[in-house]
C-alpha positions in Angstrom: 7.1 -58.3 -128.5 6.0 -61.4 -126.8 5.0 -64.7 -129.1 2.6 -67.5 -127.3 2.2 -70.3 -129.0 -1.0 -71.8 -129.6 -1.8 -75.2 -127.8 0.5 -77.9 -129.6 3.1 -75.7 -130.6 6.9 -75.1 -128.9 9.1 -71.5 -129.6 11.8 -72.6 -129.5 15.5 -71.1 -130.7 18.2 -73.5 -131.9 21.2 -75.2 -130.2 24.9 -76.2 -130.6 25.2 -79.5 -129.9 28.7 -79.2 -127.7 25.9 -76.2 -125.1 23.3 -78.6 -124.7 24.2 -79.4 -120.5 27.9 -78.7 -122.0 28.5 -82.3 -123.8 26.4 -83.7 -126.0 27.0 -84.4 -129.5 25.7 -87.4 -131.5 27.4 -90.0 -131.9 27.2 -90.3 -135.5 25.4 -87.2 -137.3 22.1 -87.0 -137.8 20.7 -84.7 -140.2 17.1 -85.6 -138.9 17.4 -84.9 -135.1 18.6 -81.7 -133.0 18.8 -79.8 -129.6 17.0 -77.2 -129.6 15.8 -74.9 -126.3 12.6 -73.9 -125.7 11.9 -70.1 -125.2 7.7 -70.7 -124.5 5.9 -73.7 -124.1 2.5 -74.3 -124.8 0.4 -72.9 -122.7 -2.1 -75.3 -121.1 0.3 -78.7 -121.8 3.1 -77.5 -119.4 5.1 -80.9 -120.3 8.0 -78.1 -120.8 9.0 -75.3 -119.7 11.6 -72.1 -120.6 14.6 -73.1 -120.7 14.2 -76.9 -121.7 16.8 -78.9 -123.3 14.6 -80.5 -126.5 16.2 -82.9 -129.1 13.5 -82.6 -132.4 12.8 -83.5 -135.8 14.5 -80.7 -137.3 12.5 -81.2 -140.9 9.4 -79.8 -139.1 11.6 -76.6 -137.2 9.4 -73.2 -138.4 11.1 -70.3 -139.4 8.5 -67.7 -139.7 9.2 -63.2 -139.0 6.8 -60.8 -138.3 7.4 -56.5 -137.8 11.7 -58.1 -138.5 10.9 -60.3 -135.5 12.0 -63.9 -136.1 10.5 -66.8 -134.2 11.2 -70.6 -134.8 8.1 -72.9 -133.4 7.8 -76.8 -134.0 4.7 -79.2 -132.7 4.8 -81.0 -130.1 5.2 -83.8 -131.9 8.1 -82.9 -133.3 10.0 -83.8 -129.8 11.1 -86.6 -129.5 13.2 -86.3 -125.8 14.9 -83.8 -122.8 18.2 -83.5 -122.3 18.5 -83.1 -118.8 21.6 -83.0 -115.5 20.8 -86.4 -114.4 
């Protein structure tokens, strides 16, 4: 089943900090921020594409289930930055 988020939302999956580019770790513990991977970006914005690693406000992540499939989404306004190889 394919889920396409509405404009302004991203379909995401959460990552362990160590998995984001192999060596990403917080300087101090943060309960408010987490690293996620974009599964499906917003259909019209095009700002973030599938596979991008983003830092988001974790309290804005929502999860729902439809026909035994679980999906995680967050609004694009929850994104505070992108982590990528330079």
